[in-house]
C-alpha beads as a LAMMPS data file, in Angstrom:
LAMMPS data file: protein, C-alpha beads

268 atoms
267 bonds

1 atom types
1 bond types

-500.0 500.0 xlo xhi
-500.0 500.0 ylo yhi
-500.0 500.0 zlo zhi

Masses

1 110.0

Atoms # bond

1 1 1 -423.817 10.881 -270.704
2 1 1 -425.812 9.547 -267.752
3 1 1 -426.238 12.431 -265.337
4 1 1 -426.113 11.852 -261.601
5 1 1 -428.973 12.650 -259.244
6 1 1 -429.045 16.390 -258.629
7 1 1 -428.375 17.533 -255.078
8 1 1 -430.552 20.531 -254.303
9 1 1 -429.842 20.911 -250.581
10 1 1 -428.609 24.396 -249.685
11 1 1 -424.882 24.864 -249.147
12 1 1 -423.408 26.894 -246.301
13 1 1 -422.708 30.336 -247.795
14 1 1 -420.184 31.524 -245.161
15 1 1 -418.221 28.313 -245.736
16 1 1 -418.446 28.949 -249.495
17 1 1 -417.009 32.448 -249.039
18 1 1 -414.279 31.214 -246.707
19 1 1 -413.396 28.311 -248.965
20 1 1 -413.272 30.622 -251.975
21 1 1 -411.035 33.043 -250.069
22 1 1 -408.581 30.312 -249.043
23 1 1 -408.446 28.906 -252.580
24 1 1 -408.145 32.384 -254.078
25 1 1 -405.242 33.112 -251.723
26 1 1 -403.411 30.005 -252.910
27 1 1 -403.969 31.080 -256.497
28 1 1 -402.962 34.664 -255.787
29 1 1 -399.687 33.495 -254.302
30 1 1 -398.681 31.924 -257.625
31 1 1 -400.409 34.417 -259.930
32 1 1 -403.501 32.376 -260.815
33 1 1 -407.210 32.473 -260.037
34 1 1 -407.059 29.373 -257.862
35 1 1 -409.479 27.335 -260.011
36 1 1 -407.189 24.281 -259.932
37 1 1 -407.623 24.174 -256.157
38 1 1 -411.286 25.225 -256.165
39 1 1 -412.434 22.281 -258.292
40 1 1 -411.547 19.532 -255.755
41 1 1 -413.222 21.639 -253.054
42 1 1 -416.456 21.811 -255.056
43 1 1 -416.397 18.039 -255.499
44 1 1 -415.101 16.971 -252.083
45 1 1 -416.537 19.483 -249.590
46 1 1 -419.647 20.755 -251.346
47 1 1 -420.509 17.416 -252.993
48 1 1 -421.258 18.659 -256.497
49 1 1 -421.047 16.045 -259.234
50 1 1 -418.002 16.221 -261.490
51 1 1 -419.740 18.001 -264.366
52 1 1 -421.609 20.406 -262.066
53 1 1 -418.334 21.259 -260.302
54 1 1 -416.593 21.922 -263.639
55 1 1 -419.391 24.236 -264.812
56 1 1 -419.481 26.170 -261.532
57 1 1 -415.691 26.358 -261.525
58 1 1 -415.769 27.719 -265.073
59 1 1 -418.268 30.423 -264.059
60 1 1 -416.211 31.497 -261.057
61 1 1 -412.968 31.382 -263.040
62 1 1 -414.569 33.638 -265.636
63 1 1 -415.350 36.223 -262.938
64 1 1 -411.809 36.124 -261.543
65 1 1 -410.127 36.354 -264.967
66 1 1 -412.402 39.175 -266.171
67 1 1 -411.576 41.113 -262.990
68 1 1 -407.855 40.382 -263.047
69 1 1 -407.205 41.715 -266.554
70 1 1 -408.163 45.368 -265.840
71 1 1 -406.603 45.195 -262.350
72 1 1 -403.237 44.362 -263.942
73 1 1 -403.515 47.267 -266.392
74 1 1 -401.456 49.564 -264.147
75 1 1 -398.514 47.145 -264.430
76 1 1 -399.113 45.854 -267.948
77 1 1 -401.160 48.420 -269.951
78 1 1 -403.715 47.284 -272.509
79 1 1 -401.595 48.939 -275.193
80 1 1 -398.736 46.562 -274.362
81 1 1 -401.052 43.570 -274.631
82 1 1 -402.430 44.872 -277.936
83 1 1 -398.887 45.226 -279.272
84 1 1 -398.473 41.461 -278.855
85 1 1 -401.733 40.558 -280.620
86 1 1 -400.027 38.019 -282.969
87 1 1 -399.107 35.858 -279.949
88 1 1 -402.637 36.049 -278.547
89 1 1 -404.183 35.164 -281.912
90 1 1 -401.689 32.321 -282.412
91 1 1 -402.735 30.615 -279.168
92 1 1 -406.419 31.462 -279.619
93 1 1 -406.397 29.755 -283.026
94 1 1 -406.000 26.474 -281.165
95 1 1 -407.499 27.169 -277.741
96 1 1 -410.957 28.233 -278.931
97 1 1 -411.468 24.981 -280.811
98 1 1 -409.944 23.014 -277.932
99 1 1 -412.301 24.681 -275.444
100 1 1 -415.359 23.790 -277.534
101 1 1 -414.264 20.173 -278.016
102 1 1 -413.199 19.766 -274.364
103 1 1 -416.552 21.001 -273.082
104 1 1 -418.322 18.632 -275.461
105 1 1 -416.275 15.698 -274.172
106 1 1 -417.021 16.620 -270.557
107 1 1 -420.783 16.621 -271.130
108 1 1 -420.636 13.189 -272.796
109 1 1 -418.257 11.363 -270.463
110 1 1 -419.587 9.021 -267.812
111 1 1 -419.263 10.566 -264.351
112 1 1 -416.703 8.008 -263.148
113 1 1 -414.591 8.611 -266.253
114 1 1 -414.782 12.388 -265.796
115 1 1 -413.606 12.060 -262.180
116 1 1 -410.562 10.126 -263.393
117 1 1 -409.852 12.603 -266.206
118 1 1 -410.026 15.476 -263.715
119 1 1 -407.674 13.640 -261.329
120 1 1 -405.161 12.995 -264.105
121 1 1 -405.202 16.619 -265.257
122 1 1 -404.690 17.836 -261.680
123 1 1 -401.522 15.723 -261.566
124 1 1 -400.356 17.356 -264.821
125 1 1 -401.014 20.819 -263.357
126 1 1 -399.031 19.888 -260.214
127 1 1 -396.022 18.846 -262.316
128 1 1 -396.155 22.027 -264.437
129 1 1 -396.536 24.087 -261.260
130 1 1 -393.219 22.813 -259.901
131 1 1 -391.152 22.595 -263.074
132 1 1 -392.636 25.277 -265.324
133 1 1 -393.765 28.158 -263.135
134 1 1 -390.352 29.752 -262.605
135 1 1 -389.215 29.379 -266.203
136 1 1 -386.857 32.178 -267.172
137 1 1 -387.829 34.498 -270.008
138 1 1 -385.386 34.974 -272.861
139 1 1 -385.170 34.052 -276.493
140 1 1 -388.229 32.250 -277.914
141 1 1 -387.829 28.505 -278.240
142 1 1 -389.013 28.612 -281.870
143 1 1 -389.550 31.286 -284.509
144 1 1 -391.414 31.679 -287.781
145 1 1 -393.789 29.035 -289.074
146 1 1 -392.582 26.429 -286.548
147 1 1 -393.583 28.719 -283.682
148 1 1 -396.949 29.370 -285.342
149 1 1 -397.754 25.664 -285.754
150 1 1 -396.611 24.694 -282.261
151 1 1 -398.544 27.647 -280.796
152 1 1 -401.790 26.424 -282.376
153 1 1 -401.198 22.844 -281.218
154 1 1 -400.310 23.860 -277.650
155 1 1 -403.242 26.281 -277.553
156 1 1 -405.572 23.489 -278.644
157 1 1 -404.371 21.263 -275.802
158 1 1 -404.664 24.035 -273.241
159 1 1 -408.192 24.827 -274.429
160 1 1 -409.216 21.211 -273.883
161 1 1 -407.682 21.110 -270.391
162 1 1 -409.259 24.451 -269.447
163 1 1 -412.725 23.240 -270.449
164 1 1 -412.427 19.824 -268.813
165 1 1 -411.359 21.377 -265.498
166 1 1 -413.311 24.628 -265.700
167 1 1 -410.090 26.614 -265.236
168 1 1 -408.489 29.577 -266.982
169 1 1 -405.452 27.514 -267.985
170 1 1 -402.916 30.071 -266.785
171 1 1 -400.618 27.474 -265.233
172 1 1 -400.132 26.012 -268.709
173 1 1 -400.356 29.249 -270.692
174 1 1 -397.750 31.187 -268.720
175 1 1 -394.892 28.671 -269.217
176 1 1 -395.890 28.426 -272.891
177 1 1 -395.717 32.197 -273.328
178 1 1 -392.381 32.380 -271.499
179 1 1 -390.681 29.444 -273.208
180 1 1 -392.225 29.367 -276.676
181 1 1 -392.566 33.121 -277.230
182 1 1 -389.868 34.502 -274.900
183 1 1 -392.253 36.775 -272.949
184 1 1 -391.268 38.006 -269.475
185 1 1 -393.384 36.816 -266.524
186 1 1 -395.405 40.024 -266.050
187 1 1 -396.294 40.253 -269.723
188 1 1 -396.978 36.505 -269.863
189 1 1 -399.472 36.833 -267.000
190 1 1 -401.522 39.452 -268.828
191 1 1 -401.262 37.748 -272.223
192 1 1 -402.432 34.560 -270.499
193 1 1 -405.545 36.375 -269.279
194 1 1 -406.149 37.804 -272.770
195 1 1 -406.091 34.258 -274.186
196 1 1 -408.019 32.720 -271.281
197 1 1 -411.010 35.064 -271.368
198 1 1 -412.311 34.278 -274.896
199 1 1 -411.294 30.628 -274.474
200 1 1 -413.371 30.344 -271.308
201 1 1 -416.334 32.108 -272.917
202 1 1 -416.328 29.558 -275.751
203 1 1 -416.199 26.637 -273.306
204 1 1 -418.900 28.248 -271.161
205 1 1 -421.120 28.694 -274.212
206 1 1 -420.714 25.015 -275.095
207 1 1 -421.618 23.963 -271.540
208 1 1 -424.762 26.137 -271.683
209 1 1 -426.200 23.689 -274.248
210 1 1 -426.157 20.815 -271.741
211 1 1 -428.881 20.191 -269.156
212 1 1 -426.281 20.217 -266.361
213 1 1 -425.863 23.964 -266.988
214 1 1 -428.972 24.421 -264.831
215 1 1 -426.620 24.059 -261.846
216 1 1 -425.855 27.764 -262.379
217 1 1 -429.468 28.821 -261.786
218 1 1 -429.945 26.424 -258.876
219 1 1 -426.847 27.709 -257.092
220 1 1 -426.668 31.369 -258.061
221 1 1 -426.236 32.568 -254.473
222 1 1 -423.545 30.003 -253.790
223 1 1 -421.714 30.924 -257.004
224 1 1 -421.742 34.665 -256.291
225 1 1 -420.592 34.217 -252.681
226 1 1 -417.778 31.795 -253.519
227 1 1 -416.667 33.902 -256.494
228 1 1 -416.535 36.949 -254.182
229 1 1 -414.453 34.941 -251.711
230 1 1 -412.153 33.825 -254.527
231 1 1 -411.645 37.411 -255.661
232 1 1 -410.876 38.616 -252.118
233 1 1 -408.534 35.678 -251.606
234 1 1 -406.709 36.331 -254.876
235 1 1 -406.061 39.911 -253.741
236 1 1 -404.805 38.724 -250.336
237 1 1 -402.596 36.093 -251.949
238 1 1 -401.071 38.720 -254.202
239 1 1 -400.211 40.844 -251.164
240 1 1 -398.558 37.864 -249.469
241 1 1 -396.519 37.021 -252.554
242 1 1 -393.325 38.639 -251.271
243 1 1 -393.516 36.870 -247.895
244 1 1 -393.702 33.187 -248.831
245 1 1 -390.641 31.909 -250.758
246 1 1 -391.470 30.036 -253.961
247 1 1 -389.151 27.150 -253.082
248 1 1 -391.486 26.367 -250.172
249 1 1 -394.741 27.434 -251.773
250 1 1 -394.673 25.620 -255.115
251 1 1 -393.954 22.091 -253.793
252 1 1 -396.546 22.581 -251.034
253 1 1 -399.222 23.593 -253.528
254 1 1 -398.232 20.722 -255.822
255 1 1 -398.721 18.296 -252.905
256 1 1 -402.173 19.780 -252.286
257 1 1 -403.059 19.169 -255.931
258 1 1 -401.743 15.579 -255.818
259 1 1 -403.735 14.809 -252.662
260 1 1 -406.806 16.399 -254.257
261 1 1 -406.246 14.320 -257.401
262 1 1 -406.144 11.117 -255.335
263 1 1 -409.391 12.050 -253.569
264 1 1 -411.147 12.953 -256.820
265 1 1 -409.932 9.686 -258.414
266 1 1 -411.533 7.674 -255.595
267 1 1 -414.684 9.819 -255.491
268 1 1 -418.044 8.085 -255.874

Bonds

1 1 1 2
2 1 2 3
3 1 3 4
4 1 4 5
5 1 5 6
6 1 6 7
7 1 7 8
8 1 8 9
9 1 9 10
10 1 10 11
11 1 11 12
12 1 12 13
13 1 13 14
14 1 14 15
15 1 15 16
16 1 16 17
17 1 17 18
18 1 18 19
19 1 19 20
20 1 20 21
21 1 21 22
22 1 22 23
23 1 23 24
24 1 24 25
25 1 25 26
26 1 26 27
27 1 27 28
28 1 28 29
29 1 29 30
30 1 30 31
31 1 31 32
32 1 32 33
33 1 33 34
34 1 34 35
35 1 35 36
36 1 36 37
37 1 37 38
38 1 38 39
39 1 39 40
40 1 40 41
41 1 41 42
42 1 42 43
43 1 43 44
44 1 44 45
45 1 45 46
46 1 46 47
47 1 47 48
48 1 48 49
49 1 49 50
50 1 50 51
51 1 51 52
52 1 52 53
53 1 53 54
54 1 54 55
55 1 55 56
56 1 56 57
57 1 57 58
58 1 58 59
59 1 59 60
60 1 60 61
61 1 61 62
62 1 62 63
63 1 63 64
64 1 64 65
65 1 65 66
66 1 66 67
67 1 67 68
68 1 68 69
69 1 69 70
70 1 70 71
71 1 71 72
72 1 72 73
73 1 73 74
74 1 74 75
75 1 75 76
76 1 76 77
77 1 77 78
78 1 78 79
79 1 79 80
80 1 80 81
81 1 81 82
82 1 82 83
83 1 83 84
84 1 84 85
85 1 85 86
86 1 86 87
87 1 87 88
88 1 88 89
89 1 89 90
90 1 90 91
91 1 91 92
92 1 92 93
93 1 93 94
94 1 94 95
95 1 95 96
96 1 96 97
97 1 97 98
98 1 98 99
99 1 99 100
100 1 100 101
101 1 101 102
102 1 102 103
103 1 103 104
104 1 104 105
105 1 105 106
106 1 106 107
107 1 107 108
108 1 108 109
109 1 109 110
110 1 110 111
111 1 111 112
112 1 112 113
113 1 113 114
114 1 114 115
115 1 115 116
116 1 116 117
117 1 117 118
118 1 118 119
119 1 119 120
120 1 120 121
121 1 121 122
122 1 122 123
123 1 123 124
124 1 124 125
125 1 125 126
126 1 126 127
127 1 127 128
128 1 128 129
129 1 129 130
130 1 130 131
131 1 131 132
132 1 132 133
133 1 133 134
134 1 134 135
135 1 135 136
136 1 136 137
137 1 137 138
138 1 138 139
139 1 139 140
140 1 140 141
141 1 141 142
142 1 142 143
143 1 143 144
144 1 144 145
145 1 145 146
146 1 146 147
147 1 147 148
148 1 148 149
149 1 149 150
150 1 150 151
151 1 151 152
152 1 152 153
153 1 153 154
154 1 154 155
155 1 155 156
156 1 156 157
157 1 157 158
158 1 158 159
159 1 159 160
160 1 160 161
161 1 161 162
162 1 162 163
163 1 163 164
164 1 164 165
165 1 165 166
166 1 166 167
167 1 167 168
168 1 168 169
169 1 169 170
170 1 170 171
171 1 171 172
172 1 172 173
173 1 173 174
174 1 174 175
175 1 175 176
176 1 176 177
177 1 177 178
178 1 178 179
179 1 179 180
180 1 180 181
181 1 181 182
182 1 182 183
183 1 183 184
184 1 184 185
185 1 185 186
186 1 186 187
187 1 187 188
188 1 188 189
189 1 189 190
190 1 190 191
191 1 191 192
192 1 192 193
193 1 193 194
194 1 194 195
195 1 195 196
196 1 196 197
197 1 197 198
198 1 198 199
199 1 199 200
200 1 200 201
201 1 201 202
202 1 202 203
203 1 203 204
204 1 204 205
205 1 205 206
206 1 206 207
207 1 207 208
208 1 208 209
209 1 209 210
210 1 210 211
211 1 211 212
212 1 212 213
213 1 213 214
214 1 214 215
215 1 215 216
216 1 216 217
217 1 217 218
218 1 218 219
219 1 219 220
220 1 220 221
221 1 221 222
222 1 222 223
223 1 223 224
224 1 224 225
225 1 225 226
226 1 226 227
227 1 227 228
228 1 228 229
229 1 229 230
230 1 230 231
231 1 231 232
232 1 232 233
233 1 233 234
234 1 234 235
235 1 235 236
236 1 236 237
237 1 237 238
238 1 238 239
239 1 239 240
240 1 240 241
241 1 241 242
242 1 242 243
243 1 243 244
244 1 244 245
245 1 245 246
246 1 246 247
247 1 247 248
248 1 248 249
249 1 249 250
250 1 250 251
251 1 251 252
252 1 252 253
253 1 253 254
254 1 254 255
255 1 255 256
256 1 256 257
257 1 257 258
258 1 258 259
259 1 259 260
260 1 260 261
261 1 261 262
262 1 262 263
263 1 263 264
264 1 264 265
265 1 265 266
266 1 266 267
267 1 267 268
């Protein structure tokens, strides 16, 4: 891959915190870390190249996910998550490989191609956000070996998407856990985090082998400040969850993603 010229100018840290807080709030409102919304901000407002933005997004997503899992323990105890270890392992069997391959693709793609891939995946996330987020839990869609095979395949796809966007993949994992495995929404949220964390670590490890990973060292202050803003915003969004009705919220957030996708597609 031909890497773009590195921008080393300092970024405004208060704006980074504020931007992270706003994005985290959006994510908190729908039970995510906000990485889907953070990525276009890193590219559009802070002018990181596509690959740099994905790597920084992955680092910040890792912080949010690692923090969210223990914070949810009061609602969904670790023992409950451990009791559903076959589901976690089923998805991880595909997602870990997908994360490694997806990160490898991202480091080899031309920048213009990566922008277009990111834009396309943001559109996919927007569609899932509207049509899959409020899926009702019930009986699993499949059982037995069919469920096992489909779980690996879906996990593989989610791992690729998570690495290419630098996200946790919760917006795809949660509907999968609800529909394919019949989990309720609260359990699905925690199981999603349990799958996301090792998947993200694998993708992050793969990115560390590329020279673009140096963006982490060059922007450590920016990363910490924006990650802190994202965490604060996620907490605020969670508190606002009961105020904003989902029938208004989900389409609005989907529109934001579609507009962001159009901007990223045209980005030069």
